[in-house]
C-alpha positions in Angstrom: -0.7 52.5 -13.9 -1.2 53.2 -17.5 0.6 53.1 -20.9 -1.4 50.1 -21.8 -1.1 51.1 -25.6 2.7 51.1 -25.3 2.9 47.8 -22.9 0.8 45.7 -25.1 1.7 46.6 -28.7 4.1 43.7 -28.2 1.7 41.2 -27.0 -0.2 39.6 -29.8 -1.8 36.0 -29.3 -2.6 32.5 -30.3 -5.5 30.8 -29.1 -4.2 27.2 -28.4 -3.8 26.1 -24.9 -2.6 22.4 -25.9 0.4 20.8 -24.3 2.4 20.9 -27.5 5.8 21.4 -25.8 5.4 20.3 -22.4 8.4 20.7 -20.1 9.5 18.7 -17.3 7.0 18.2 -14.4 6.9 21.1 -12.1 7.3 21.3 -8.4 4.2 22.9 -6.5 5.2 24.0 -3.1 3.2 25.6 -0.4 4.7 28.2 2.0 3.4 31.3 4.0 3.0 34.8 2.4 5.8 36.0 4.3 7.9 33.0 3.6 7.3 33.6 0.0 8.6 37.3 0.1 11.9 36.2 1.7 13.1 34.7 -1.7 13.8 37.6 -4.1 11.5 37.8 -6.9 13.1 38.5 -10.6 9.8 39.8 -11.8 7.0 41.3 -9.6 3.3 41.5 -10.6 0.6 41.6 -8.1 -2.2 41.4 -10.9 -5.0 38.7 -10.3 -7.4 36.4 -12.0 -11.1 35.7 -11.4 -12.2 39.0 -9.6 -9.2 38.8 -7.2 -9.6 35.0 -6.5 -6.0 34.4 -7.4 -2.9 36.9 -7.3 0.2 36.4 -9.4 2.8 37.6 -6.8 5.6 37.3 -9.6 8.3 35.0 -10.6 11.9 34.0 -10.2 14.2 33.4 -13.1 17.5 31.5 -12.6 19.7 32.6 -14.3 18.7 35.9 -15.3 20.9 35.8 -18.6 21.5 32.4 -19.7 23.7 31.4 -22.5 21.9 30.5 -25.7 19.9 27.4 -25.6 20.9 26.8 -21.9 17.9 26.0 -19.4 16.3 28.3 -17.4 14.5 27.7 -14.1 11.3 29.4 -14.0 9.3 29.6 -10.6 6.0 31.4 -10.7 4.4 32.3 -7.4 0.6 32.4 -6.9 -1.3 33.4 -3.8 -5.1 32.2 -3.5 -7.2 34.7 -1.7 -10.7 32.8 -2.5 -11.7 29.1 -3.4 -10.6 28.6 -6.7 -12.7 26.8 -9.5 -12.4 23.3 -10.6 -10.8 21.8 -13.8 -8.6 24.7 -14.8 -4.9 23.8 -16.1 -1.8 26.1 -16.3 -0.6 27.3 -19.7 2.7 28.9 -20.4 3.5 30.8 -23.7 6.7 32.5 -24.8 6.1 35.4 -27.6 8.3 37.4 -29.3 8.4 40.9 -27.3 8.4 42.9 -30.4 5.8 41.2 -32.5 3.8 39.0 -30.1 4.5 35.9 -32.3 4.5 32.7 -30.5 7.8 31.1 -30.2 7.3 28.2 -27.7 4.4 26.5 -25.9 5.4 25.3 -22.4 2.0 24.1 -21.1 2.5 21.5 -18.3 0.2 19.7 -15.8 -0.1 21.2 -12.4 1.2 19.0 -9.5 -2.1 19.5 -7.6 -5.4 20.6 -9.0 -6.0 24.4 -8.8 -9.1 23.9 -6.6 -7.2 22.2 -4.0 -4.8 25.0 -3.3 -5.6 26.5 0.0 -6.5 30.1 0.5 -3.8 32.4 1.9 -1.0 29.6 1.2 1.6 30.9 -1.5 2.1 28.1 -4.2 5.0 27.8 -6.6 5.0 26.2 -9.9 8.7 25.6 -11.2 9.7 24.3 -14.6 12.9 24.2 -16.7 12.6 25.7 -20.0 15.0 27.1 -22.7 14.7 29.9 -25.4 14.4 28.2 -28.8 17.4 28.2 -31.2 17.9 31.6 -32.6 15.5 33.3 -30.0 17.4 35.6 -27.7 14.4 37.3 -26.0 10.9 36.1 -25.0 8.0 37.2 -23.0 6.3 35.0 -20.8 2.4 35.1 -20.8 0.9 32.7 -18.5 -2.8 31.8 -17.4 -5.3 29.1 -16.7 -7.5 27.3 -19.3 -10.3 24.8 -19.2 -11.4 23.6 -22.6 -12.1 26.6 -24.6 -12.3 28.9 -21.4 -9.5 30.8 -20.0 -9.8 32.3 -16.4 -10.1 36.0 -16.6 -7.4 38.5 -15.8 -8.9 41.5 -13.8 -6.4 44.1 -14.8 -6.3 45.0 -18.5 -3.0 46.5 -18.6 -1.4 43.1 -17.0 -2.7 40.9 -20.0 -2.7 40.9 -23.7 -6.4 41.2 -24.3 -6.8 37.4 -24.4 -6.4 36.6 -20.8 -2.8 35.9 -21.0 -0.9 37.3 -18.0 2.3 39.1 -18.6 5.1 37.5 -16.9 9.0 38.0 -16.8 11.1 38.8 -19.9 13.5 36.0 -20.8 16.8 37.3 -22.4 19.9 35.4 -23.4 22.8 37.2 -21.8 20.4 40.0 -20.5 22.6 43.0 -19.7 23.5 43.8 -15.9 21.3 46.4 -14.3 23.2 49.8 -14.4 24.2 51.5 -11.0 24.3 55.4 -10.2 26.7 56.4 -7.4 25.1 59.5 -5.8 27.6 61.9 -3.9 26.6 63.9 -1.0 25.4 67.6 -1.9 27.9 70.0 -0.5 26.5 72.6 -0.6 22.7 71.7 -1.4 21.8 73.0 -4.8 19.3 75.9 -5.2 16.0 74.6 -6.8 15.5 77.0 -9.7 15.9 75.0 -12.8 19.3 76.7 -13.8 21.7 73.6 -12.9 24.7 76.0 -12.5 25.1 75.2 -8.8 28.6 73.6 -7.7 27.0 70.8 -6.3 25.7 69.6 -9.6 29.3 69.8 -11.2 30.2 67.2 -8.6 27.5 64.8 -9.6 28.1 62.1 -12.4 26.3 62.9 -15.5 24.2 59.9 -17.3 22.5 60.0 -20.6 19.1 58.1 -20.7 18.8 55.6 -23.7 16.0 54.1 -25.5 13.7 52.2 -23.2 12.9 49.3 -25.5 16.5 48.6 -26.7 19.1 50.4 -24.8 20.0 52.3 -28.0 21.2 55.8 -28.0 18.1 58.2 -27.9 17.1 60.4 -30.6 17.3 63.5 -28.3 19.7 63.9 -25.4 18.7 63.8 -21.7 21.2 64.0 -19.1 20.4 63.3 -15.5 22.2 63.6 -12.0 21.4 62.8 -8.4 22.7 64.1 -5.2 21.6 63.5 -1.7 22.2 64.8 2.0 20.5 63.7 5.3 17.1 65.2 4.5 16.6 65.1 0.5 17.1 63.3 -2.7 18.1 65.9 -5.6 17.5 65.0 -9.2 18.2 67.1 -12.3 17.4 66.4 -16.1 18.7 68.5 -18.8 16.7 67.9 -21.8 17.5 68.4 -25.5 14.1 69.2 -27.2 13.5 71.4 -30.3 9.7 71.8 -29.4 9.1 72.2 -25.7 5.3 71.8 -24.9 2.8 70.7 -22.3 -0.8 71.6 -22.0 -1.6 70.3 -18.3 -1.9 73.0 -15.7 -3.1 70.7 -12.6 -1.3 68.6 -10.1 -1.6 64.9 -10.8 -3.0 65.4 -14.2 -1.8 62.6 -16.7 1.5 64.1 -17.6 2.7 60.7 -18.8 0.5 61.1 -21.9 2.6 64.2 -22.9 6.2 65.3 -22.5 7.7 64.6 -18.9 10.4 63.3 -16.9 10.2 60.8 -14.1 11.7 59.0 -11.4 10.4 55.8 -9.9 11.9 54.8 -6.6 11.7 51.4 -4.8 13.8 52.4 -1.8 13.8 48.8 0.1 14.1 46.9 -3.4 11.3 44.6 -2.4 9.7 44.8 -5.8 6.3 45.8 -4.4 6.0 49.3 -2.9 7.2 52.2 -4.6 6.9 55.9 -5.4 6.5 57.6 -8.9 7.3 61.3 -9.4 7.0 63.3 -12.6 7.5 66.7 -13.8 6.3 68.5 -17.0 7.9 71.4 -18.9 5.4 73.5 -17.5 6.4 72.5 -13.9 3.4 70.6 -13.2 4.0 67.7 -10.6 2.7 64.1 -10.5 3.3 62.1 -7.6 2.0 58.7 -6.5 2.5 55.7 -4.2 1.8 52.2 -5.2 1.5 49.4 -2.8 2.0 46.7 -5.3 3.2 46.9 -8.9 0.6 48.9 -10.9 -1.8 48.2 -8.1 -3.6 50.8 -5.8 -2.1 54.0 -7.2 -2.6 56.5 -4.4 -2.5 60.0 -5.9 -3.5 61.4 -2.4 0.2 60.7 -1.3 2.2 64.0 -1.3 5.7 63.7 -2.1 6.2 67.4 -0.7 8.8 67.6 -3.7 10.0 70.9 -4.7 10.7 71.2 -8.3 11.6 73.9 -10.7 11.9 74.1 -14.7 13.6 76.5 -17.1 12.9 76.5 -20.8 15.6 77.2 -23.3 12.9 78.5 -25.9 9.2 79.1 -26.1 6.7 76.9 -24.2 3.8 75.7 -26.3 5.0 77.5 -29.5 5.6 75.0 -32.4 6.5 77.9 -34.8 10.1 78.4 -33.3 12.9 75.9 -32.6 13.7 75.4 -28.9 17.0 74.2 -27.4 15.3 72.2 -24.5 14.1 72.3 -20.9 15.9 71.6 -17.4 14.5 70.4 -14.3 15.3 70.2 -10.6 13.7 68.1 -7.9 14.1 68.3 -4.3 12.5 65.2 -2.6 12.2 64.8 1.2 13.6 61.3 1.9 11.2 60.6 4.9 8.1 61.0 2.3 9.2 58.0 0.6 7.9 54.6 1.0 9.8 52.0 3.0 13.1 53.9 3.2 15.5 51.7 5.1 17.3 54.4 6.9 16.4 58.1 7.3 19.0 59.6 6.6 20.6 57.0 4.4 23.7 55.5 5.4 26.6 55.6 3.0 26.7 52.4 1.0 22.7 52.0 1.0 21.6 50.6 -2.1 17.9 51.5 -3.5 16.2 50.3 -6.9 15.2 53.1 -9.2 14.7 54.3 -12.6 14.7 57.6 -14.4 12.5 58.1 -17.6 11.6 60.7 -20.1 8.8 60.6 -22.6 9.4 62.8 -25.9 6.9 63.4 -28.7 8.7 64.0 -31.7 6.4 66.2 -33.8 3.8 66.0 -31.0 3.1 62.4 -32.4 5.7 59.8 -32.4 6.6 58.7 -28.6 10.1 57.9 -27.7 10.7 56.4 -24.0 14.1 56.8 -22.6 15.3 55.3 -19.4 18.4 55.0 -17.1 17.8 51.2 -17.0 16.1 50.3 -20.0 13.0 47.9 -19.2 13.2 46.8 -22.8 9.3 46.5 -23.0 6.7 49.2 -23.2 6.3 49.4 -19.4 8.1 51.9 -17.1 6.8 50.0 -13.9 9.0 47.0 -14.9 10.3 46.8 -11.4 12.6 43.9 -12.1 14.5 46.2 -14.5 15.1 49.2 -12.0 18.8 50.0 -11.7 20.7 50.6 -8.5 21.0 53.9 -6.6 24.1 53.8 -4.4 24.6 56.4 -1.7 28.3 57.5 -1.6 29.7 59.3 1.6 
């Protein structure tokens, strides 16, 4: 979707594509598209080069959290959709995720020329690399170069402005993905934004943290989840000294102001997912994505029932508010690729919870259940786990 200003603050650039620190010779393997999807990806993309000629499916990173200086096996997965131009080579750059400064150049030759890749066949390029000494986190940027030319990236939000595609984040000792155990709603809560139902008292509270580094948030956001055979229930209790929102129409860009959000990848495939947002004015945004950040479908109707209460005065900066509370009731059978309807006890979905808070209506703070550690709420590989308890 959006948030390019947040996501690409971190991506600065150097122009060189020389093979200054070439890694071991990669393996380039071909398989069917279905075969490639059978192997779990650590990072999903779906962005493309050259007007859709070549899709970057994503990458596998093994291990996800290596010891400092230990090698990482990085496998990029590509899918040619049209014949590819001749003479291009692969470049792989590692940059500091905060500053964009280059920390390593891992360009290396392809095992087979780009123009020889058959259309419709998935190719995997594998290399063993290591984070440089003293570097604990690096963003992979990759692409294809020929002389002074780079193959153009089609999506502005998937690159750094210089045709370097955003790849996975490599982190030494990356924290494990958090889990949330949702209990059954007995009885179902009333969707009124008050949060005084007995069911919510049984749900485990979780406080969102800073989305970039996992540190405590500047203002508290406590979330809870429940479920029954028909619905997923979500609540947010947001501390906020100035509650405001100017949007009044469904599917307006709520993500540019104050908002709470849930992203749901029910089958955990790193591809199809739903995004549902609610503003302090109880305006709803809901969308379906067939691929990460691709094909956003605003015609999809979640049929979610939502309610908001404001502990203060909406859109009045002259007073000090306490905050705002949100309840959502989301029909499970409306979500994409749900493995079981109703869910089975023990089912595991990938999901994330977010909040955007504008301090002083200017300074943006992102909060998350599972911090993506980049300015991109669509970082599907960093979604946590939603576990359905009986």
